N, C-alpha and C positions, 0 to 999 in steps of 0.2 A: 480189711482194705477202707471201710469207712471210718476206722478209727486212726488209720495209718495217714488219711487225707484230711481228716478234721483241722490238725493244727495248722495246717498250711494258710487255709482263708484265716483263720485266728490270727496267724502270725501277721498277715500283711494287712488284713483289715484295721488295726488300730493303727498301723503306720499311716494308711491312707486317711483314715480318719482324724489322726492326730497333724496330719498336715495342714489342713485346715484353720483348727483348734490353735495350733502353734504360731500362725500367722494372723489370727484375729486381733490380738491385742495390739501388735503394731499398728496394724491399718486403721483401726479405731484411733489411736495416737496420732496418726497423721492427719486423720480427718478432723481431729481436734485442734490440731495447729491451725491450718487455715483458717477455721471458724475463729478461733481466738484473734488471729490477725487481722480477719475481715472485721472483727468486732472493733478492734483496735482503731484500725484504718476507717471506720466509720467516726468514732469520735474523733479522729484527727480530722478528718474531712469537714465535721461539723464546726470543727473549731476554725478550719479555714475561711469556711462560710461566715461565720460570726465576726471575723477578724479580718475580712475581705478588704476593708476601706484602708487597713494599715499596712497590708502586704506592699512589698515591693514589685514593681511589673517588671516582667520577664522571669521570675522565679520557676525553675522547671517542675517543681514540685506542686507549685498552685497549678500550673497547667495542666498537669498529669491527673490530680485529684479534683480539680474543679474545671471541667473543660468552658463551662459557660462564662467562667471569669473574664478567659484571655479575648474575649471579643467586645467586652464592655467599654473599653477605652475607644477604638475605633467607631463604634456607635454612638458612642458620646460626641466624639469629634464630628461624626457625619451629621448629628444632630445641631450641632453648633453651625455647621457649614450652612444647613438648609434652613434656618431659624431665621427670623425677621430681623435678627441683628446682624446686619450686615456689615459691620464695621471692619476694615482694614488698618492695618499698621501701616507705619509711613513706608517702610521698607516694602509691603505687599503692594503698596499703592505705587510707588515707583517702578517695581517689577512689572505691574500690570501696564502703565504708561508704556515702559519701552517695548514690551510685548505687542501692544495693540498698535504703535507706529510701525512696528516693524512686519505687520501681517500687509502693508502695502495697499489700504484702503484707499479709494478715490475720494475726495472732499466730499463729494454728493454721497456717497455712502456714508461716512463718518456723520455728515448733517441728520441723514436720515436715521441712522442709529441713535443720535442726540435726542431727536423730536420723539423718538419712541419712548427713550427710558426718561424723557421729561427733564432734560438740562436744555442749556442755550446751545443752539445750533450754529457755532462757529467754525465748524469742520477742522477741528483739532482736538486729538484725544489728550487732555490734560487731566490733572488730579479730580477735579469736580465731574468730569464725565465718567472716570472710573469709579468714584463713588456712588452715581447715580445707576450705573450697568451693575455694580455689586447689590445694589438695592431691586433691581430688575429681576438679577439671579435668585434671591432671596425669594420673591414673591411667586416664581416660577418653578420652585424646587430644583433649582439647578445648583452646582457647585459654586458656592460664594468666593469668587477671587479678582473679580473686577476685568478679567481677561475676556475677550470675544473669541473663545476656543469653535472648534465645529459645533456642539451642541447648543450653545450660547447664540451663535449666529444664525443657526436654524430657527431657533425660538424668536429671534428679533426679525428674520425674515417673514416669518409667520404673522407676527403681531403688525409689521408693515404692510403685510397683504390687507389685514383686516381694515387697518387704518385707512388705507386708500380706497376702500371699497365705496360703493354708493352710498348715499345720504340716507337710505333706508334704516329703519332700526333693526332689520333681520342680520344674521350672522352667515356671512356667506363662506364658502370653502376658500383655503389660502392657495391651493394649485389647481386652479380649473375647477373641476369638480361640477357639481350639480346648479342650477339656476335658482334664486331666491325662493323660498317657499310661500310665496304671496300671489294673489289671483292675478292672472294677466302675464306671468311669468317673469316678473321681477323687474326687468327694465336695464339700459346700460350701464356699466360700471363708469364712476366718475371719479378721475382722479384729484387728489387734494394737493395742491402748490400754495406755499405762502407768497405773498406779493413779493418777497425778496428772491424767492425761486424765480418767479416768473421772470421779473427783471433781468436776472443774471441769465436766464435762458433764451431771453430775447438777445442779449448783447452776444451772448455765445454763438447762437445761430447766425447772427448778421456777419459775425467776424469769420465765419466760415468760407466766407466767398462764394455761396451759391447763386447761381444764374437766376434770372427770374423766372425762365421755365422751368427750372428745378424746384423752385419754391412753390410755384402752382401746382406742380404734380406732387410735391409733398402734402400741400392743402387738399388737393383733390382726393388723395389717400386717406387723410386723417379724417375728412368730413368737415374740414375749415373753410370760412370764405374764400375764394380763389381772387385773389388780388396781386400776387406775386409780392409780397412783403411780409417780413416777419413780424408779427405784433403779439400783443398778450394773447388774443383770441387764438392764433395759431400755435402759440406754445401750449394752451390747454387742451387744444385738440390733439396736439401731439403726446401729450402725456396720457391724454385717453388712450389713445393708440397704443402705446407703451404698456399700459394695464391689462389691455385686452389681449395683447401678443406675450405677455410675460417678459417684458425688458424691464431694465432700470427706470423707474418713473421720475424722470427728471426735466421733460420738456426741451432737452436739446437733442439735436440729432447728431449724436456720435457715431461711430464706427458701426456699432450694432442695428442701430435704429436707421442708419442710412442702407444698411443691407436689407434689413426688412422691407423697408420702403421702396426698394430697387433704385436708390439715386446713388451716383458716383460722389463720395465723399470729399468736400473740398478740404485741402489743407489750411487754408488759411495763413495770416500774418505773411503774405506776398509769397506763398508758395504754392505749387501746382503747376497746371498750364497758364499759359498768357491771359486767357479768357478768365479764370479762376483767379489770378492776381488782380486784374482790372475790375471784377467784380468786389472782390475784398477791398481793393483801395476805394473805390465808390463808397462802399458802407462805411470806411472808415473816416472819409472825408464828413459823411453826413452825421455820423455821431460826433465828430468835432466839430460840431457846428458850421459846416460849410453847405453850400448849394452848389449842384451840378450845372453848368451854365451851357457846356456843349460836348457832345459824344462823337458823332461823325459827321463829316462834311462840313457845311457852313461857309466860315471865311478863309478856311484853311486852305493851304496850297494841296495840290492833288497828291504831292508825293509825301504829304504827312500821314503820321501813324493816326489821324483822326479817320481819314478815310480808308484805313485797313481795320477798323473796328479796335483800335489795339489802344486808344488815348482818350481821355478826358480831361475837361478843364474843371476847375471848382473854384470858388469865390466866397467871400465872408469879410470877417473883420481883420485887419493885419497881423492882428495877434494871433486870430485862431489859424489863418493861412501859414504864419511862419511855423506854429507849432505842427500843423500838418506837413509841411515839408521837410521839416528835421525826422518826424515819423517815419515818412515815406523814404528817406533819404537810407535809414538801416536796412530797408528791404531790399536795395540796389535795382531800382527799376531802369528800363532802358533810356527813358529821359524825364527828367525832372527839373522844371523851371520855375523860379519865382524870385524876380531879380533882385527884391530886397535881402534875399539870404543866398543867392548864387543859382550855379547851373550844374547839372549832373548829366552827363551823356556818355552812354556806352562804357561805364565804368570811372570815368574821369570827372572830378569834383572841381569846380571853380568856385572862388567868392564872388567873381565877377558875373552878373546875369547876362543874357545873351539879348537884351532888349525886347520889348513889347511883351512884357508878361509881370508887369508891376501892379495888377489889379485882378490879377488870377493866378492859381497855381496850375502847371501843365504837368499830366503823369501820362507815361506811355510804357507798354510791357511788349 
């Protein structure tokens, strides 16, 4: 039995043993092929790296075999945009001018940006302003395109908050934050306005037609001297108030500042209630070189608007009175009399005066 079964394992054993031996050579051949290909690829990749400067961008083989090379151009471009060389082409400059003007910034905002970037504050986005914006972007690591997008605007606002901080030499937070790291707790913030800014704000506030009571309320809330008159000192205190309350710092009592102060915003320009119109007209007369001669009562008849607190008379040089008459005519008051120029009564204008108004201008709302 042993002799009968001995050949069986011998018959199958070589077959089982031969199978691995039979396939060993081809396996070694397959392993050798990738190694050879890898070697060739390595040589080829070294060739790509050595001649990378001469390769055309966008080549598929280059990106596949040299992944580090595909980011070289964008990185170089980013480095150029963030360098101190902030030069823009004429096309880029024109595009930035159009973009900035389309953003709808106010004249005050544009002037603020211009002062921050170091150019003339004329309130208009021109090529010179764009050039200085680009320089500002380069200094602060922003994309250099001369456009005031969200990132640039945020950086400008932060720089503006620092510029309008107190005159101490410490750096204060730009959004509220902690007080100055000085003994005694720092001190109040002081807004910085140029002489031109102050003059502009004084004129703006007077034109809005606030009553004396409203002006006194504004002065009381901002810490200014309470005299019922918008002057440079009041404007400075308004600006400080705006700075403390996170408002636009311009010294003007616009919608946001008026709301914060709790005063009704007068429309100005002969608009609003009769009282607001009258106050606006009185301020207009003073600004045009006239003085108020009478407001209520006096020598006027009991039925006159003067007795109702809705009229005033203003006098000055003939030229100033004439200019004031024509300026008031555009606002369509209830009554407007100045004999040398004519009369306007309830919507009807006549070149002929009514008499008795040759030395003063009468205005009623």
